[in-house]
N, C-alpha and C positions, 0 to 999 in steps of 0.2 A: 382681560392681561390684557395687553396687546401682542401683537403677533410680531416677532421679530423680523427684522428684515433683512440680516446673513441670509448669504447664499442665492437671493430671490433678485429678477429683475421687472421692473415696473415703464410699464408704456402709460407715455402721457393721454389722457382723458378729455382734458378740458381748463380753460381756465374763465375764470368770473369774477365780476367786479362785488362787492362789500361797502355799501355805502355806511356811516356813519351820522353824518347830518349831510341836508341839502347841497347840492352844487349847482351853482351856475348852467347853463345848457351848454357855456362855449366848456367849461374844465370836464362836465359830462360827455358830450361829444368826444372829448383827446380822450377821456379814458376808453370807452367806449370801443374806438377806435384803433388803440391799443393793444385791450384785448384782445377785439376782433382779429389781428394781425398776430397774436401770440397763438391764439388758437389756429392757425392757418400755417406757421413757420413751426410750432413743434408740432404739428399731427404724427413725426415719424417718431420723437426724440424717446428713448427708453432711459431708463437709470437702473444700473446694476450694483448691488452690494455686495461686497468679497470679503477675503480675508483679511487681519489686520486693521478693520477698522479702514479701507477703502472702497471708493464708490468712481464707478465711470458713467458719465454722461455723455450720450453719443447723441446726436442727431444728425441726420444724411453722414457726411464725408468727416464732420466735426468731432473730436472724441477731446472730453475733460476731463482728467484725475483731482479725484480731491482724499477728500478723509471724510467720513461720519462717527459720530456716538448716536449711540439709543439709551434713554432711561427712561423704561415704560411706554407710554404713547408719547413721548419728547425725543423727535431726529431733530439732531443739528449739522450741517452739514458745513464743509469750509473747502475754500478753492477752488471752487467752481465758478467762472466768472460771470457775472449779472444773472445769477441763479439766489433764491432765496436759502438765508441761512438753517429758517425753522419752518418744520416740519409737524403734524400731528400722522401718527400711525393709527390708522385703522382697521377693520375686520380686512378687507383684502384691498385698502388702497395706501396713501400717502396723500394727507393735503397742505401744500406747503403755502405758507404767507408771505407773500412779500409785501413791504411795508417801505414808505418813504419817508425817512428820518425828520422829523418835524412839521409831517404829516399828517392829521389827525381826520382827516375829512374820511376816510376809509382804507383798505385794504384789497391785495388783487388776489386770490384762491387760485394755486394752481394746483390742479390731481392729476397724481397717475395711478394707475389703476394695477397690480398685482398679473403678472401671466404666467 
């Protein structure tokens, strides 16, 4: 059974790519650069799951509020700008998956660890 995220805070751990098919070198370099930039800019980011299905994402001085719903290990987050809506709740972490619509080459995993 998946852990309930309610009342918990998670800290950004890492972002990484998962490719579904071979990319040309230019596209792969761009993806890797994007992930490296994300790993640097999100290193102090936290996400907090609160009452009433509300969620707060804090990165430095920026704070964004949204909503969430959890169904077993499936987590859906809405209202956070430029943040993936789908995640999988693991034992002590959440694996959010960022997909670009219409792009079947791969995804970016954004992992937050429970603190």
